[in-house]
N, C-alpha and C positions, 0 to 999 in steps of 0.2 A: 504494500500500500504506500510505503514511503516513496518508492520510485515513481509510482503513479502521480503522487503529489508534485514531484519535481518535474515530470514530463508535462503535466497540466499547466504548471506555471510557465514552462518554456513555450507552450502553445498559446497561452492567453496573453503573455507579456510581449510587447513589441520592442525588441532590443535594437539599438541603433548601431552598435559595433560588436565585434567579437569579444573585445576586452570588457565591455559592459556586461555582456552575457556571462562571461567567466566570473566577474566580480560579484554579480547579483546571485548567481547560482552558488558560489562559494559562501556568501553571506547566509543564504537560505540553509545550506547544509551545515555550516559551522555554528551559526548563531540563531537560526530559525527566524530571521528577519526578512521582511518583504518591503519593497519600496513604498513609502508612505503615500505618495500620490496615487499609486496603483490601488492600494488597499482602500483608499477613500472612494475611488471611482467604482471599483469592482468588489463590493463588500462580500457578496455571496461567494465569488470565486476565491477571494483571499481567505475566507473562513474555511472553505473546503481544502485549500492547499495547506493551511495551518493544521487542520485536523489530520490530514493524511501524513504530514511530516512531523507530527508530534515527537518530541525527543524520546519518549518511552514507548516502545512497541505496544504495550498494553493499553495506551491511550489512543492508539490509532484505530480507525473503524475497520470492520470487515467489509468485504465487497457487498454483502447484502445490506449492511447499514448505509453504505454510500448510495446504493441504488434506491433505497427507501427514504433517503433524506430529502429535505426541501432545498438543499444546496445545489443540486443538479438542475440544469435547465430542462424544461419539459421536452419529451421526445416528439419529433415531428409527426410520427404516425399517431400519437395520442391526440395531438391538436387536430389532425385531419379527421379522426374518428369522432371527436367531440364537436367539430364545427359542422 
């Protein structure tokens, strides 16, 4: 689950340079910090990344918990079925 959190952050954050990417990923892995401006704009995504990258493995969610959480965006097929 930890790796999923790192990958999701990489997908959701728009890095400007390779060095910025390396620095921010290092900060996430070493300190558990995310860019403040990004966390303010993308509250749910930041919460999900923080949950998945919790320092203690016992604090991280299972795959089922992630799928059932309100932090994931709704699936397109669910919107189509409900619309």
